CHARMM-style PDB file with segment names, atoms N, HN, CA, C and O in Angstrom:
ATOM      1  N   UNK     1     -24.952 -15.508 -41.134  1.00  0.00      PROA
ATOM      2  CA  UNK     1     -24.490 -14.116 -41.459  1.00  0.00      PROA
ATOM      3  C   UNK     1     -23.909 -13.699 -39.894  1.00  0.00      PROA
ATOM      4  O   UNK     1     -22.815 -13.135 -39.849  1.00  0.00      PROA
ATOM      5  N   UNK     2     -24.491 -13.920 -38.875  1.00  0.00      PROA
ATOM      6  HN  UNK     2     -25.379 -14.378 -38.911  1.00  0.00      PROA
ATOM      7  CA  UNK     2     -24.362 -13.479 -37.766  1.00  0.00      PROA
ATOM      8  C   UNK     2     -23.271 -14.221 -36.778  1.00  0.00      PROA
ATOM      9  O   UNK     2     -22.697 -13.916 -35.733  1.00  0.00      PROA
ATOM     10  N   UNK     3     -23.290 -15.291 -37.609  1.00  0.00      PROA
ATOM     11  HN  UNK     3     -23.757 -15.539 -38.458  1.00  0.00      PROA
ATOM     12  CA  UNK     3     -22.377 -16.115 -36.239  1.00  0.00      PROA
ATOM     13  C   UNK     3     -20.787 -15.866 -36.648  1.00  0.00      PROA
ATOM     14  O   UNK     3     -20.049 -16.590 -35.980  1.00  0.00      PROA
ATOM     15  N   UNK     4     -20.235 -15.194 -37.389  1.00  0.00      PROA
ATOM     16  HN  UNK     4     -20.835 -14.606 -37.932  1.00  0.00      PROA
ATOM     17  CA  UNK     4     -18.955 -14.293 -36.796  1.00  0.00      PROA
ATOM     18  C   UNK     4     -18.901 -13.200 -35.977  1.00  0.00      PROA
ATOM     19  O   UNK     4     -17.886 -12.737 -35.459  1.00  0.00      PROA
ATOM     20  N   UNK     5     -20.007 -12.808 -35.877  1.00  0.00      PROA
ATOM     21  HN  UNK     5     -20.832 -13.184 -36.298  1.00  0.00      PROA
ATOM     22  CA  UNK     5     -20.477 -11.770 -34.810  1.00  0.00      PROA
ATOM     23  C   UNK     5     -20.436 -12.397 -33.170  1.00  0.00      PROA
ATOM     24  O   UNK     5     -19.759 -12.069 -32.195  1.00  0.00      PROA
ATOM     25  N   UNK     6     -21.232 -13.191 -33.323  1.00  0.00      PROA
ATOM     26  HN  UNK     6     -21.781 -13.457 -34.116  1.00  0.00      PROA
ATOM     27  CA  UNK     6     -21.583 -14.430 -32.083  1.00  0.00      PROA
ATOM     28  C   UNK     6     -20.246 -14.866 -31.669  1.00  0.00      PROA
ATOM     29  O   UNK     6     -19.995 -14.852 -30.465  1.00  0.00      PROA
ATOM     30  N   UNK     7     -19.291 -15.279 -32.566  1.00  0.00      PROA
ATOM     31  HN  UNK     7     -19.496 -15.290 -33.545  1.00  0.00      PROA
ATOM     32  CA  UNK     7     -18.083 -15.731 -32.077  1.00  0.00      PROA
ATOM     33  C   UNK     7     -17.015 -14.752 -31.303  1.00  0.00      PROA
ATOM     34  O   UNK     7     -16.190 -15.024 -30.431  1.00  0.00      PROA
ATOM     35  N   UNK     8     -17.473 -13.006 -32.213  1.00  0.00      PROA
ATOM     36  HN  UNK     8     -18.143 -12.786 -32.921  1.00  0.00      PROA
ATOM     37  CA  UNK     8     -16.488 -12.286 -31.634  1.00  0.00      PROA
ATOM     38  C   UNK     8     -17.177 -12.085 -30.509  1.00  0.00      PROA
ATOM     39  O   UNK     8     -16.339 -12.047 -29.609  1.00  0.00      PROA
ATOM     40  N   UNK     9     -18.156 -11.949 -30.105  1.00  0.00      PROA
ATOM     41  HN  UNK     9     -18.837 -11.981 -30.836  1.00  0.00      PROA
ATOM     42  CA  UNK     9     -18.566 -11.583 -28.851  1.00  0.00      PROA
ATOM     43  C   UNK     9     -18.354 -12.618 -27.776  1.00  0.00      PROA
ATOM     44  O   UNK     9     -18.365 -12.339 -26.577  1.00  0.00      PROA
ATOM     45  N   UNK    10     -18.166 -13.798 -28.253  1.00  0.00      PROA
ATOM     46  HN  UNK    10     -18.157 -14.025 -29.226  1.00  0.00      PROA
ATOM     47  CA  UNK    10     -17.964 -14.988 -26.874  1.00  0.00      PROA
ATOM     48  C   UNK    10     -16.437 -14.874 -26.899  1.00  0.00      PROA
ATOM     49  O   UNK    10     -15.741 -15.075 -25.903  1.00  0.00      PROA
ATOM     50  N   UNK    11     -16.045 -14.596 -27.898  1.00  0.00      PROA
ATOM     51  HN  UNK    11     -16.610 -14.433 -28.707  1.00  0.00      PROA
ATOM     52  CA  UNK    11     -14.100 -14.243 -27.513  1.00  0.00      PROA
ATOM     53  C   UNK    11     -14.050 -13.327 -26.765  1.00  0.00      PROA
ATOM     54  O   UNK    11     -13.456 -13.641 -25.734  1.00  0.00      PROA
ATOM     55  N   UNK    12     -14.452 -12.145 -26.783  1.00  0.00      PROA
ATOM     56  HN  UNK    12     -14.935 -11.889 -27.620  1.00  0.00      PROA
ATOM     57  CA  UNK    12     -14.541 -10.934 -26.301  1.00  0.00      PROA
ATOM     58  C   UNK    12     -15.082 -11.091 -24.717  1.00  0.00      PROA
ATOM     59  O   UNK    12     -14.608 -10.474 -23.763  1.00  0.00      PROA
ATOM     60  N   UNK    13     -16.062 -11.954 -24.665  1.00  0.00      PROA
ATOM     61  HN  UNK    13     -16.447 -12.456 -25.440  1.00  0.00      PROA
ATOM     62  CA  UNK    13     -16.282 -12.206 -23.219  1.00  0.00      PROA
ATOM     63  C   UNK    13     -15.049 -13.011 -22.591  1.00  0.00      PROA
ATOM     64  O   UNK    13     -14.578 -12.591 -21.534  1.00  0.00      PROA
ATOM     65  N   UNK    14     -14.484 -14.196 -23.221  1.00  0.00      PROA
ATOM     66  HN  UNK    14     -14.866 -14.537 -24.080  1.00  0.00      PROA
ATOM     67  CA  UNK    14     -13.914 -15.025 -22.628  1.00  0.00      PROA
ATOM     68  C   UNK    14     -12.437 -13.997 -22.346  1.00  0.00      PROA
ATOM     69  O   UNK    14     -11.637 -14.332 -21.472  1.00  0.00      PROA
ATOM     70  N   UNK    15     -12.248 -12.930 -23.066  1.00  0.00      PROA
ATOM     71  HN  UNK    15     -12.898 -12.658 -23.776  1.00  0.00      PROA
ATOM     72  CA  UNK    15     -10.868 -12.358 -22.900  1.00  0.00      PROA
ATOM     73  C   UNK    15     -10.920 -11.377 -21.563  1.00  0.00      PROA
ATOM     74  O   UNK    15     -10.042 -11.147 -20.731  1.00  0.00      PROA
ATOM     75  N   UNK    16     -12.336 -10.867 -21.676  1.00  0.00      PROA
ATOM     76  HN  UNK    16     -13.049 -11.054 -22.352  1.00  0.00      PROA
ATOM     77  CA  UNK    16     -12.707 -10.085 -20.281  1.00  0.00      PROA
ATOM     78  C   UNK    16     -12.952 -10.914 -18.970  1.00  0.00      PROA
ATOM     79  O   UNK    16     -13.092 -10.349 -17.886  1.00  0.00      PROA
ATOM     80  N   UNK    17     -12.998 -12.258 -19.114  1.00  0.00      PROA
ATOM     81  HN  UNK    17     -12.884 -12.717 -19.995  1.00  0.00      PROA
ATOM     82  CA  UNK    17     -13.070 -13.199 -17.847  1.00  0.00      PROA
ATOM     83  C   UNK    17     -11.533 -13.512 -17.482  1.00  0.00      PROA
ATOM     84  O   UNK    17     -11.192 -13.722 -16.318  1.00  0.00      PROA
ATOM     85  N   UNK    18     -10.577 -13.529 -18.628  1.00  0.00      PROA
ATOM     86  HN  UNK    18     -10.855 -13.359 -19.574  1.00  0.00      PROA
ATOM     87  CA  UNK    18      -9.564 -13.522 -18.421  1.00  0.00      PROA
ATOM     88  C   UNK    18      -8.786 -12.765 -17.986  1.00  0.00      PROA
ATOM     89  O   UNK    18      -7.862 -13.108 -17.249  1.00  0.00      PROA
ATOM     90  N   UNK    19      -9.031 -11.473 -18.396  1.00  0.00      PROA
ATOM     91  HN  UNK    19      -9.781 -11.195 -18.995  1.00  0.00      PROA
ATOM     92  CA  UNK    19      -8.428 -10.219 -17.784  1.00  0.00      PROA
ATOM     93  C   UNK    19      -9.007 -10.078 -16.135  1.00  0.00      PROA
ATOM     94  O   UNK    19      -8.252  -9.937 -15.173  1.00  0.00      PROA
ATOM     95  N   UNK    20     -10.194 -10.134 -16.066  1.00  0.00      PROA
ATOM     96  HN  UNK    20     -10.808 -10.248 -16.847  1.00  0.00      PROA
ATOM     97  CA  UNK    20     -10.625 -10.063 -14.790  1.00  0.00      PROA
ATOM     98  C   UNK    20      -9.727 -10.783 -13.462  1.00  0.00      PROA
ATOM     99  O   UNK    20      -9.335 -10.283 -12.407  1.00  0.00      PROA
ATOM    100  N   UNK    21      -9.575 -12.393 -14.109  1.00  0.00      PROA
ATOM    101  HN  UNK    21      -9.893 -12.799 -14.966  1.00  0.00      PROA
ATOM    102  CA  UNK    21      -9.013 -13.192 -13.348  1.00  0.00      PROA
ATOM    103  C   UNK    21      -7.600 -13.030 -13.129  1.00  0.00      PROA
ATOM    104  O   UNK    21      -7.099 -13.544 -12.129  1.00  0.00      PROA
ATOM    105  N   UNK    22      -6.934 -12.412 -13.900  1.00  0.00      PROA
ATOM    106  HN  UNK    22      -7.340 -11.995 -14.713  1.00  0.00      PROA
ATOM    107  CA  UNK    22      -5.473 -11.828 -13.884  1.00  0.00      PROA
ATOM    108  C   UNK    22      -5.472 -10.860 -12.942  1.00  0.00      PROA
ATOM    109  O   UNK    22      -4.503 -10.728 -12.194  1.00  0.00      PROA
ATOM    110  N   UNK    23      -6.785  -9.902 -12.852  1.00  0.00      PROA
ATOM    111  HN  UNK    23      -7.572 -10.009 -13.460  1.00  0.00      PROA
ATOM    112  CA  UNK    23      -6.635  -8.544 -12.046  1.00  0.00      PROA
ATOM    113  C   UNK    23      -6.905  -9.085 -10.693  1.00  0.00      PROA
ATOM    114  O   UNK    23      -6.437  -8.456  -9.744  1.00  0.00      PROA
ATOM    115  N   UNK    24      -7.646 -10.245 -10.447  1.00  0.00      PROA
ATOM    116  HN  UNK    24      -8.026 -10.755 -11.218  1.00  0.00      PROA
ATOM    117  CA  UNK    24      -7.551 -10.511  -9.157  1.00  0.00      PROA
ATOM    118  C   UNK    24      -6.169 -11.225  -8.704  1.00  0.00      PROA
ATOM    119  O   UNK    24      -5.599 -11.052  -7.628  1.00  0.00      PROA
ATOM    120  N   UNK    25      -5.790 -12.002  -9.685  1.00  0.00      PROA
ATOM    121  HN  UNK    25      -6.253 -12.143 -10.559  1.00  0.00      PROA
ATOM    122  CA  UNK    25      -4.203 -12.515  -9.099  1.00  0.00      PROA
ATOM    123  C   UNK    25      -3.621 -11.139  -8.928  1.00  0.00      PROA
ATOM    124  O   UNK    25      -3.026 -10.988  -7.861  1.00  0.00      PROA
ATOM    125  N   UNK    26      -3.647 -10.314  -9.569  1.00  0.00      PROA
ATOM    126  HN  UNK    26      -4.130 -10.436 -10.436  1.00  0.00      PROA
ATOM    127  CA  UNK    26      -2.358  -9.149  -9.090  1.00  0.00      PROA
ATOM    128  C   UNK    26      -2.710  -8.687  -7.953  1.00  0.00      PROA
ATOM    129  O   UNK    26      -1.811  -8.441  -7.149  1.00  0.00      PROA
ATOM    130  N   UNK    27      -4.139  -8.439  -7.567  1.00  0.00      PROA
ATOM    131  HN  UNK    27      -4.869  -8.639  -8.221  1.00  0.00      PROA
ATOM    132  CA  UNK    27      -4.374  -7.623  -6.205  1.00  0.00      PROA
ATOM    133  C   UNK    27      -4.399  -8.641  -5.068  1.00  0.00      PROA
ATOM    134  O   UNK    27      -4.617  -8.367  -3.887  1.00  0.00      PROA
ATOM    135  N   UNK    28      -4.139  -9.885  -5.587  1.00  0.00      PROA
ATOM    136  HN  UNK    28      -3.961 -10.107  -6.546  1.00  0.00      PROA
ATOM    137  CA  UNK    28      -3.535 -10.912  -4.378  1.00  0.00      PROA
ATOM    138  C   UNK    28      -2.723 -10.744  -3.829  1.00  0.00      PROA
ATOM    139  O   UNK    28      -2.654 -10.554  -2.614  1.00  0.00      PROA
ATOM    140  N   UNK    29      -1.460 -10.790  -5.023  1.00  0.00      PROA
ATOM    141  HN  UNK    29      -1.517 -10.945  -6.010  1.00  0.00      PROA
ATOM    142  CA  UNK    29      -0.045 -10.396  -5.020  1.00  0.00      PROA
ATOM    143  C   UNK    29       0.091  -9.242  -4.213  1.00  0.00      PROA
ATOM    144  O   UNK    29       0.590  -9.310  -3.090  1.00  0.00      PROA
ATOM    145  N   UNK    30      -0.376  -8.038  -4.780  1.00  0.00      PROA
ATOM    146  HN  UNK    30      -0.782  -7.983  -5.692  1.00  0.00      PROA
ATOM    147  CA  UNK    30      -0.314  -6.594  -3.873  1.00  0.00      PROA
ATOM    148  C   UNK    30      -0.766  -6.449  -2.412  1.00  0.00      PROA
ATOM    149  O   UNK    30      -0.373  -5.634  -1.577  1.00  0.00      PROA
ATOM    150  N   UNK    31      -1.680  -7.423  -2.295  1.00  0.00      PROA
ATOM    151  HN  UNK    31      -1.999  -8.084  -2.974  1.00  0.00      PROA
ATOM    152  CA  UNK    31      -2.454  -7.472  -0.909  1.00  0.00      PROA
ATOM    153  C   UNK    31      -1.259  -7.312   0.336  1.00  0.00      PROA
ATOM    154  O   UNK    31      -1.332  -6.433   1.195  1.00  0.00      PROA
ATOM    155  N   UNK    32      -0.415  -8.086   0.279  1.00  0.00      PROA
ATOM    156  HN  UNK    32      -0.356  -8.800  -0.419  1.00  0.00      PROA
ATOM    157  CA  UNK    32       0.467  -8.007   1.324  1.00  0.00      PROA
ATOM    158  C   UNK    32       1.310  -6.837   1.427  1.00  0.00      PROA
ATOM    159  O   UNK    32       1.567  -6.557   2.598  1.00  0.00      PROA
ATOM    160  N   UNK    33       1.755  -6.163   0.671  1.00  0.00      PROA
ATOM    161  HN  UNK    33       1.546  -6.390  -0.280  1.00  0.00      PROA
ATOM    162  CA  UNK    33       2.030  -4.796   0.184  1.00  0.00      PROA
ATOM    163  C   UNK    33       1.454  -3.876   1.168  1.00  0.00      PROA
ATOM    164  O   UNK    33       2.083  -3.312   2.063  1.00  0.00      PROA
ATOM    165  N   UNK    34       0.022  -3.763   0.887  1.00  0.00      PROA
ATOM    166  HN  UNK    34      -0.489  -4.221   0.160  1.00  0.00      PROA
ATOM    167  CA  UNK    34      -0.709  -3.000   1.632  1.00  0.00      PROA
ATOM    168  C   UNK    34      -0.450  -2.854   3.173  1.00  0.00      PROA
ATOM    169  O   UNK    34      -0.331  -1.764   3.733  1.00  0.00      PROA
ATOM    170  N   UNK    35      -0.367  -4.230   3.875  1.00  0.00      PROA
ATOM    171  HN  UNK    35      -0.464  -5.116   3.421  1.00  0.00      PROA
ATOM    172  CA  UNK    35      -0.232  -4.155   5.022  1.00  0.00      PROA
ATOM    173  C   UNK    35       0.900  -3.645   5.416  1.00  0.00      PROA
ATOM    174  O   UNK    35       0.982  -2.911   6.401  1.00  0.00      PROA
ATOM    175  N   UNK    36       1.952  -4.006   4.637  1.00  0.00      PROA
ATOM    176  HN  UNK    36       1.886  -4.602   3.837  1.00  0.00      PROA
ATOM    177  CA  UNK    36       3.162  -4.001   4.933  1.00  0.00      PROA
ATOM    178  C   UNK    36       3.320  -2.219   4.917  1.00  0.00      PROA
ATOM    179  O   UNK    36       3.758  -1.707   5.948  1.00  0.00      PROA
ATOM    180  N   UNK    37       3.016  -1.453   3.926  1.00  0.00      PROA
ATOM    181  HN  UNK    37       2.661  -1.869   3.089  1.00  0.00      PROA
ATOM    182  CA  UNK    37       2.800  -0.009   3.972  1.00  0.00      PROA
ATOM    183  C   UNK    37       2.326   0.552   4.997  1.00  0.00      PROA
ATOM    184  O   UNK    37       2.846   1.575   5.442  1.00  0.00      PROA
ATOM    185  N   UNK    38       1.079  -0.104   5.648  1.00  0.00      PROA
ATOM    186  HN  UNK    38       0.656  -0.935   5.286  1.00  0.00      PROA
ATOM    187  CA  UNK    38       0.196   0.497   6.822  1.00  0.00      PROA
ATOM    188  C   UNK    38       1.123   0.107   8.121  1.00  0.00      PROA
ATOM    189  O   UNK    38       1.277   0.946   9.009  1.00  0.00      PROA
ATOM    190  N   UNK    39       1.795  -1.313   8.217  1.00  0.00      PROA
ATOM    191  HN  UNK    39       1.670  -1.994   7.496  1.00  0.00      PROA
ATOM    192  CA  UNK    39       2.744  -1.442   9.152  1.00  0.00      PROA
ATOM    193  C   UNK    39       4.140  -0.148   9.344  1.00  0.00      PROA
ATOM    194  O   UNK    39       4.689   0.303  10.349  1.00  0.00      PROA
ATOM    195  N   UNK    40       4.303   0.084   8.054  1.00  0.00      PROA
ATOM    196  HN  UNK    40       3.857  -0.283   7.238  1.00  0.00      PROA
ATOM    197  CA  UNK    40       5.525   0.886   7.971  1.00  0.00      PROA
ATOM    198  C   UNK    40       5.089   2.045   8.291  1.00  0.00      PROA
ATOM    199  O   UNK    40       5.978   2.697   8.838  1.00  0.00      PROA
ATOM    200  N   UNK    41       3.793   2.784   8.164  1.00  0.00      PROA
ATOM    201  HN  UNK    41       3.070   2.255   7.720  1.00  0.00      PROA
ATOM    202  CA  UNK    41       3.103   3.870   8.741  1.00  0.00      PROA
ATOM    203  C   UNK    41       2.934   3.822   9.731  1.00  0.00      PROA
ATOM    204  O   UNK    41       3.083   4.926  10.253  1.00  0.00      PROA
ATOM    205  N   UNK    42       2.563   2.772  10.657  1.00  0.00      PROA
ATOM    206  HN  UNK    42       2.442   1.874  10.232  1.00  0.00      PROA
ATOM    207  CA  UNK    42       2.618   2.976  12.156  1.00  0.00      PROA
ATOM    208  C   UNK    42       4.091   2.798  12.807  1.00  0.00      PROA
ATOM    209  O   UNK    42       4.376   3.138  13.955  1.00  0.00      PROA
ATOM    210  N   UNK    43       4.708   2.384  12.156  1.00  0.00      PROA
ATOM    211  HN  UNK    43       4.476   2.107  11.224  1.00  0.00      PROA
ATOM    212  CA  UNK    43       6.149   2.463  12.798  1.00  0.00      PROA
ATOM    213  C   UNK    43       6.774   3.684  12.787  1.00  0.00      PROA
ATOM    214  O   UNK    43       7.333   4.193  13.759  1.00  0.00      PROA
ATOM    215  N   UNK    44       6.671   4.210  11.556  1.00  0.00      PROA
ATOM    216  HN  UNK    44       6.217   3.797  10.766  1.00  0.00      PROA
ATOM    217  CA  UNK    44       7.361   5.647  11.280  1.00  0.00      PROA
ATOM    218  C   UNK    44       6.473   6.757  12.379  1.00  0.00      PROA
ATOM    219  O   UNK    44       7.003   7.745  12.888  1.00  0.00      PROA
ATOM    220  N   UNK    45       5.045   6.349  12.598  1.00  0.00      PROA
ATOM    221  HN  UNK    45       4.614   5.546  12.185  1.00  0.00      PROA
ATOM    222  CA  UNK    45       4.361   7.544  13.784  1.00  0.00      PROA
ATOM    223  C   UNK    45       4.893   6.951  15.093  1.00  0.00      PROA
ATOM    224  O   UNK    45       4.912   7.749  16.030  1.00  0.00      PROA
ATOM    225  N   UNK    46       5.236   5.975  15.292  1.00  0.00      PROA
ATOM    226  HN  UNK    46       5.221   5.327  14.531  1.00  0.00      PROA
ATOM    227  CA  UNK    46       5.496   5.490  16.711  1.00  0.00      PROA
ATOM    228  C   UNK    46       7.353   6.234  16.992  1.00  0.00      PROA
ATOM    229  O   UNK    46       7.716   6.892  17.967  1.00  0.00      PROA
ATOM    230  N   UNK    47       8.042   5.903  16.006  1.00  0.00      PROA
ATOM    231  HN  UNK    47       7.747   5.368  15.213  1.00  0.00      PROA
ATOM    232  CA  UNK    47       9.128   6.418  15.947  1.00  0.00      PROA
ATOM    233  C   UNK    47       9.382   8.029  16.053  1.00  0.00      PROA
ATOM    234  O   UNK    47      10.306   8.660  16.566  1.00  0.00      PROA
ATOM    235  N   UNK    48       7.931   8.544  15.208  1.00  0.00      PROA
ATOM    236  HN  UNK    48       7.180   8.031  14.791  1.00  0.00      PROA
ATOM    237  CA  UNK    48       8.044  10.120  15.509  1.00  0.00      PROA
ATOM    238  C   UNK    48       7.648  10.320  17.004  1.00  0.00      PROA
ATOM    239  O   UNK    48       8.034  11.329  17.593  1.00  0.00      PROA
ATOM    240  N   UNK    49       7.060   9.593  17.486  1.00  0.00      PROA
ATOM    241  HN  UNK    49       6.747   8.773  17.007  1.00  0.00      PROA
ATOM    242  CA  UNK    49       6.682   9.870  18.796  1.00  0.00      PROA
ATOM    243  C   UNK    49       7.766   9.755  19.772  1.00  0.00      PROA
ATOM    244  O   UNK    49       8.013  10.725  20.489  1.00  0.00      PROA
ATOM    245  N   UNK    50       8.460   8.641  19.879  1.00  0.00      PROA
ATOM    246  HN  UNK    50       8.259   7.853  19.297  1.00  0.00      PROA
ATOM    247  CA  UNK    50       9.743   8.797  20.841  1.00  0.00      PROA
ATOM    248  C   UNK    50      10.971   9.660  20.237  1.00  0.00      PROA
ATOM    249  O   UNK    50      12.004   9.694  20.906  1.00  0.00      PROA
ATOM    250  N   UNK    51      10.928  10.216  19.259  1.00  0.00      PROA
ATOM    251  HN  UNK    51      10.089  10.189  18.715  1.00  0.00      PROA
ATOM    252  CA  UNK    51      11.771  11.237  18.911  1.00  0.00      PROA
ATOM    253  C   UNK    51      11.317  12.616  19.654  1.00  0.00      PROA
ATOM    254  O   UNK    51      12.014  13.464  20.210  1.00  0.00      PROA
ATOM    255  N   UNK    52       9.957  12.547  19.475  1.00  0.00      PROA
ATOM    256  HN  UNK    52       9.391  11.857  19.023  1.00  0.00      PROA
ATOM    257  CA  UNK    52       9.318  13.980  20.367  1.00  0.00      PROA
ATOM    258  C   UNK    52       9.645  13.885  21.649  1.00  0.00      PROA
ATOM    259  O   UNK    52      10.121  14.846  22.254  1.00  0.00      PROA
ATOM    260  N   UNK    53       9.429  12.731  22.202  1.00  0.00      PROA
ATOM    261  HN  UNK    53       9.042  11.951  21.711  1.00  0.00      PROA
ATOM    262  CA  UNK    53       9.512  12.573  23.929  1.00  0.00      PROA
ATOM    263  C   UNK    53      11.051  12.693  23.875  1.00  0.00      PROA
ATOM    264  O   UNK    53      11.536  13.589  24.565  1.00  0.00      PROA
ATOM    265  N   UNK    54      11.836  11.963  23.195  1.00  0.00      PROA
ATOM    266  HN  UNK    54      11.442  11.235  22.634  1.00  0.00      PROA
ATOM    267  CA  UNK    54      13.402  12.294  23.608  1.00  0.00      PROA
ATOM    268  C   UNK    54      13.783  14.224  23.481  1.00  0.00      PROA
ATOM    269  O   UNK    54      14.604  14.805  24.190  1.00  0.00      PROA
ATOM    270  N   UNK    55      12.996  14.818  22.484  1.00  0.00      PROA
ATOM    271  HN  UNK    55      12.329  14.346  21.908  1.00  0.00      PROA
ATOM    272  CA  UNK    55      13.622  15.987  22.469  1.00  0.00      PROA
ATOM    273  C   UNK    55      13.154  16.775  23.793  1.00  0.00      PROA
ATOM    274  O   UNK    55      13.862  17.628  24.328  1.00  0.00      PROA
ATOM    275  N   UNK    56      11.756  16.357  24.309  1.00  0.00      PROA
ATOM    276  HN  UNK    56      11.181  15.664  23.874  1.00  0.00      PROA
ATOM    277  CA  UNK    56      11.374  16.925  25.383  1.00  0.00      PROA
ATOM    278  C   UNK    56      12.242  16.884  26.706  1.00  0.00      PROA
ATOM    279  O   UNK    56      12.457  17.717  27.586  1.00  0.00      PROA
ATOM    280  N   UNK    57      12.617  15.701  26.514  1.00  0.00      PROA
ATOM    281  HN  UNK    57      12.442  15.024  25.799  1.00  0.00      PROA
ATOM    282  CA  UNK    57      13.806  15.271  27.778  1.00  0.00      PROA
ATOM    283  C   UNK    57      14.901  15.955  27.689  1.00  0.00      PROA
ATOM    284  O   UNK    57      15.450  16.384  28.704  1.00  0.00      PROA
ATOM    285  N   UNK    58      15.464  16.194  26.271  1.00  0.00      PROA
ATOM    286  HN  UNK    58      15.018  15.845  25.447  1.00  0.00      PROA
ATOM    287  CA  UNK    58      16.379  16.978  26.227  1.00  0.00      PROA
ATOM    288  C   UNK    58      16.857  18.251  26.267  1.00  0.00      PROA
ATOM    289  O   UNK    58      17.954  18.752  26.515  1.00  0.00      PROA
ATOM    290  N   UNK    59      15.240  18.864  25.813  1.00  0.00      PROA
ATOM    291  HN  UNK    59      14.349  18.457  25.611  1.00  0.00      PROA
ATOM    292  CA  UNK    59      14.818  20.351  26.021  1.00  0.00      PROA
ATOM    293  C   UNK    59      15.689  21.283  27.154  1.00  0.00      PROA
ATOM    294  O   UNK    59      16.352  22.287  26.890  1.00  0.00      PROA
ATOM    295  N   UNK    60      15.493  20.657  28.489  1.00  0.00      PROA
ATOM    296  HN  UNK    60      14.954  19.842  28.703  1.00  0.00      PROA
ATOM    297  CA  UNK    60      16.253  21.571  29.323  1.00  0.00      PROA
ATOM    298  C   UNK    60      17.614  21.810  29.317  1.00  0.00      PROA
ATOM    299  O   UNK    60      18.225  22.805  29.708  1.00  0.00      PROA
ATOM    300  N   UNK    61      18.086  20.611  28.747  1.00  0.00      PROA
ATOM    301  HN  UNK    61      17.590  19.803  28.430  1.00  0.00      PROA
ATOM    302  CA  UNK    61      19.817  20.513  28.691  1.00  0.00      PROA
ATOM    303  C   UNK    61      20.154  22.029  27.391  1.00  0.00      PROA
ATOM    304  O   UNK    61      21.201  22.667  27.285  1.00  0.00      PROA
ATOM    305  N   UNK    62      19.080  22.179  26.724  1.00  0.00      PROA
ATOM    306  HN  UNK    62      18.229  21.660  26.811  1.00  0.00      PROA
ATOM    307  CA  UNK    62      19.672  22.937  25.568  1.00  0.00      PROA
ATOM    308  C   UNK    62      19.600  24.484  26.301  1.00  0.00      PROA
ATOM    309  O   UNK    62      20.192  25.302  25.598  1.00  0.00      PROA
ATOM    310  N   UNK    63      19.130  24.968  27.304  1.00  0.00      PROA
ATOM    311  HN  UNK    63      18.649  24.304  27.876  1.00  0.00      PROA
ATOM    312  CA  UNK    63      19.358  25.877  27.989  1.00  0.00      PROA
ATOM    313  C   UNK    63      20.187  26.030  29.289  1.00  0.00      PROA
ATOM    314  O   UNK    63      20.121  26.966  30.086  1.00  0.00      PROA
ATOM    315  N   UNK    64      20.915  25.021  29.347  1.00  0.00      PROA
ATOM    316  HN  UNK    64      20.968  24.261  28.700  1.00  0.00      PROA
ATOM    317  CA  UNK    64      21.930  25.280  30.568  1.00  0.00      PROA
ATOM    318  C   UNK    64      23.134  25.889  30.178  1.00  0.00      PROA
ATOM    319  O   UNK    64      23.454  25.686  29.006  1.00  0.00      PROA
ATOM    320  N   UNK    65      23.760  26.468  30.746  1.00  0.00      PROA
ATOM    321  HN  UNK    65      23.500  26.632  31.698  1.00  0.00      PROA
ATOM    322  CA  UNK    65      24.854  27.458  30.483  1.00  0.00      PROA
ATOM    323  C   UNK    65      26.063  26.145  30.413  1.00  0.00      PROA
ATOM    324  O   UNK    65      26.017  25.067  31.005  1.00  0.00      PROA
ATOM    325  N   UNK    66      27.060  26.633  29.534  1.00  0.00      PROA
ATOM    326  HN  UNK    66      27.097  27.509  29.054  1.00  0.00      PROA
ATOM    327  CA  UNK    66      28.257  25.608  29.637  1.00  0.00      PROA
ATOM    328  C   UNK    66      29.079  26.185  30.792  1.00  0.00      PROA
ATOM    329  O   UNK    66      28.982  27.352  31.171  1.00  0.00      PROA
ATOM    330  N   UNK    67      29.961  25.193  31.358  1.00  0.00      PROA
ATOM    331  HN  UNK    67      30.040  24.245  31.049  1.00  0.00      PROA
ATOM    332  CA  UNK    67      30.592  25.368  32.754  1.00  0.00      PROA
ATOM    333  C   UNK    67      32.000  24.889  32.274  1.00  0.00      PROA
ATOM    334  OT1 UNK    67      32.939  24.839  33.069  1.00  0.00      PROA
TER     335      UNK     67
END
């Protein structure tokens, strides 16, 4: 009488295991993009610093009178 339920439980456990494997695979696929995003953010930060430096260098010219 309980045999069908045991089979259902086994089937459910197998399905969960398969789902876990798929999720792990998906995470492995997405992992490089995580680092890419970090690299991109660092690059943007560096670019911002360079732009700020450039603006600081150009600031004196802003106040110069036209001749």
